[in-house]
N, C-alpha and C positions, 0 to 999 in steps of 0.2 A: 504494500500500500504506500502511495506517495504521501509524504508529510506536507503539511500546509506551507512550509517554508519554500517548497519548490515553486508554488504559484506566486508567493510573495516575491521571490528572487526574480522571476520572469517578468514581473510587473513593477519592479522597484521604482522607476520614474513616476509611473501613474499613481501608485499607492502613496508615494511621498507627497506628491502634489495634492492628492485627495485629502490626506490627513491634515495638511496645512490649511486647505480651504475649509474643511469641516470645522476645525477649531476656530478659524476666523469668523465663519458664518454663525456660529453659536453665540458669539460675544454679544452682550446686551447692555452693559454698563449698569446693570442692576446686580447688587452684591450677591443676593441669594441665588439668582439664576446663574451667574458666572461661577459661583462656588460649586454648584451642582455640575455645571459644564466641565469644570476641571476634573471632578470626580468621574464623570462619564467617560471623558477622553482617556483617563488613566486606566479605566477598566474595560476599554473596548475589546470586543471578542475577536473572532476570526476574520471579520470583515469579508466574509464569504460573498455577500451580495455585490459590493463594489468590485471585487475581483472578477466576478462573473460578468458584470457590465463591461469592464475593460477588455476582457478576453473576447467577448462577443463582438465588440467594436473592432478589435484588431483582426478578427477572423474574416470580416467582410470589407474592411477598409482601414481607416486610421482613427484613433481616438481623438476627439475634438473637445473644445470648451463645453459644448452641449453634452458630451459624454460625461465629463467631470461633474457638471451640474446635475445630470440625471442620477449619477451614482450618489451624489450628496443627498438628493431628495429621497432616494430609496433608503439610505441609511438613517435619515431623519425619521421617516415613517417607521422603520424597524425599531429604532431606539424608543420612540414614543410608545409603541405597542409593548415593549418589554417593561417600561416603567409602569404602564397601566396594568399589565399582566400580573406583576408582583403584588399589586393592591388587590385585584380580583382574587388571586390565588392565596392571599395572605402569606406570601413567601417573604422571608427575611434575608435570603441570600440570592445573589446573582453572580455567576462565574467565580464563586469562591469569595466574593466580597459582600459586604452588607448591601441590601437593596436600597434604592433611593428612599422608599417609604420607611425603611427601618431607621435611617439617619435623620430624615427631615419630617417624617410623619405623612399620613395619608393625604391630608389637604394639600400640602406643598407638592407632593408627588403627582397628584391628579393635575394640578395647575401646571406643573412643569411639563408633563406629558402633553397637555393642551398647547403649551408654548411651542413645543417641537412640531406638533401638527400644524399650527398656524404658520410656523416658519417654512414648513414644507409647501404649504399653499402659496406663500410669497415666492418661493423659488420656482414653483411651477409656472406662475404668471410671468416671471422674469424670462423664462425660456421662449415665450410667445410662439408656442407651437401647439396647435390644437390636438395633433396626433399624440403628443406626449401627455398632454392634459387628459385626454380621453383614456389612455392606458392607466394613468395613475389614479384618476378618479374612480374608475371601475375597480382597480386593485384595492383602494381604500374601502369601498363598499364591501368587497369580499372579505377583507380583513375583519371588519366590524361584525359581519354576519357570522363568520367562523367562530369568533370569540364568544358571541352571544349564544350560539348553539352549544358550544362547549360548556359554558357556565350553566345553561339550562339543563343539559344532560348530566352534569355533575351532581345536580340535586336529585334527579329522578333515577339515575343509574339504569336507563332503559335504552342504551345505545347498542346498535348492531354494526356489523362490518361496513355495510353500504353507507350508513349515516356517518360513521367514523371517517371513511375515505372522502366523502364530500366535505366534511368539516375540516380535515387537514388540507384539502385542496384549497379551501378558502383562506384558512388562517395562516398557512405556511407557504404552500406552493404558489399562491397568487403573486406574492411579492418577489419570489425567486424567478418566476416566469417573467414578471415585469422587468426585473433587473437585466435578464438576458435579452429580451426584446428591445429594450431601450438602448442597449449597447449597439445592436445592429442598426436600429433606426437612426441614431445620432451619428453613425459612421457612414450613412448613405446606402445602407442595405436595401435591396428591393423587397417587394411584398412577399415573395417566396422565402427569401432568407429570413426576414423578420418573423414570419409564421413558424418556420422550422425552429428558430431559437426560442420562440414563445413556448412551443411544445416541448422542446428540450428542457427549458426551465421548469415547466409544470411537472414533468416526470421526475426531474432531478429533485425538485422540492418535495414530492411525495416520498421518494426514497430517503431523503434527508430526514424528514419528520418521523417516518416509521423507525429508522435507525435510532433517532433520538428517544423514541418511546421504548425501544428495546433496551437501551442503556439504563433506563430507570429500573430494570430488573436484573441486568447482568453487569452493570458498570462498577467502577471503583470510585468511592467518594473523593479520593485525592485527585483524580483526574477530572471528574465531573464538576467539581466545585460546589456540589450540593449532596445531601445524603441520598443514597440509593433508596428508592421507594417514595421519593418526594411527591411524584404524581399521585400515588395511591393515597397519601396523606391529604392531598387536596381533593380527593374524590374523583379524579380523572380516570375514565375507563378507556384504555388504549388497546391497540390491536393484539398484543400478546395475551392480555387478559380476556378480551372479547372471544378470541379463539378458544381459550381454556374454558371459559364459562359455557360456551356453546357446545363443547365436547366433553362435558362432565355430567355426572348424575345429578338429578334434581336436588337431592338433599345437600350434596356438597356445594352445588351452585348457590343455594339459598344461604348456606353457612358463610361462604365467601362474600356474598353481597352484604350480609349483616356486618361482617368485619370491615368492609370498605365504607359502609354507611356510617359506622361509628368512628371512622378514621383511626382504627386501632389494628394491631397485629399485622403490620406490613410484611414482616418476615414470614409469617404464615401464608400470606397471599403470594409472596414471591416464590416460596417453595411449591405452592400449588401450581403456579404457572410453569415452573421448571419441570414438574412431574408430568404436566400435560403437553410439554414441548411447544408452549405458546410462543416463546421467543424464536425458536427455529422456524415456525410457520411464518411469523412476521418477517424474519430475515429473508425468506424466500420471496415474499411479496416485495420487499424493498429491492432485492436484486432484480426482480422482474421490471420494476419501474426504472431502475438504473439502466437496464438493457434497452428499454424503450427510449430513454434519453439519448443513449449512445447512437441508436439507429437514426435519430433525427439529424445526425451530423454526416450521414452517408454521402450526401450530395455536395459537401463542401470540399474544397481543395485540401490536399495534404499539406500541413504546415504546423509550426510549433503551437499555434493557438488551438488548432483542432485537436492536437495530441493532448494538450493540457486540459481541454474541455472533456475529452474522453477519460483522462485520469481523474478528473473531478467526480465523475460518476462512480468510480471505484472508491475514491476518498469518502463519498457520501455514505456508502454502505459498509465500510470497513473501519471507520474512525472509532476511537474509544473514548472520545470526549466531545 
């Protein structure tokens, strides 16, 4: 499996410029906002989405000022959703660090997330491109819809595989798809190329999220930056558990649902999923989506960017954090 550093090294000039502009764009002159900005920048994660935007742009042409601004908007949206997610999920940690809501409280965290969303809207308007605005506005609606469905299902625990797949398509794959499509669009890609990279991103995002959900059962806390079983404690029903529940006896299924509803006994539920091979099933699904993503690149010329995008599909389903 390729390490993330391979992608970062290949995109060093683009990532360096992106980081600088992202920091500058966040500045507000308001103490509390700039204080949180500094904290956010220090704790930034993989920057998977901006890298995808730049790789897609370079696959079809050249990265431009529009590409950088599009990557910035995608990262603003992503960061806003993470800040809000931690409030909804009542999570105190993010990437091994305290969540914004843990340090500044729910009220400030909500308003800061709103600030990021407002900033993303301003950046969209600055692009003066209705095609970009259309992609990002649709993506924003899908993000909100996916999060709402997840919150509602966490209360009722009545989610099945088809609902789960639609939910993660909206809450995760939509933004990754937008990141890839915007890269192609801002580099002058034609309609066929943009659509191919849209589908690439959608399938990559599905694989990425399913692997993320698998790691909640089989990962290591030191690598994840959060305790194993965190999703269970938040009442989230993900694919490894869905498969296990659907393939277990009625009595055991009811016992597991009671444990999840009470937000207790995560080790017991993790053991149940292991015995039912739930993570193995989910891994096969993730690999299927990764292959679909790779197939979307078949008609592109052989080049470093295409190879890196292919390697990204492998990274999505083999990563351990």
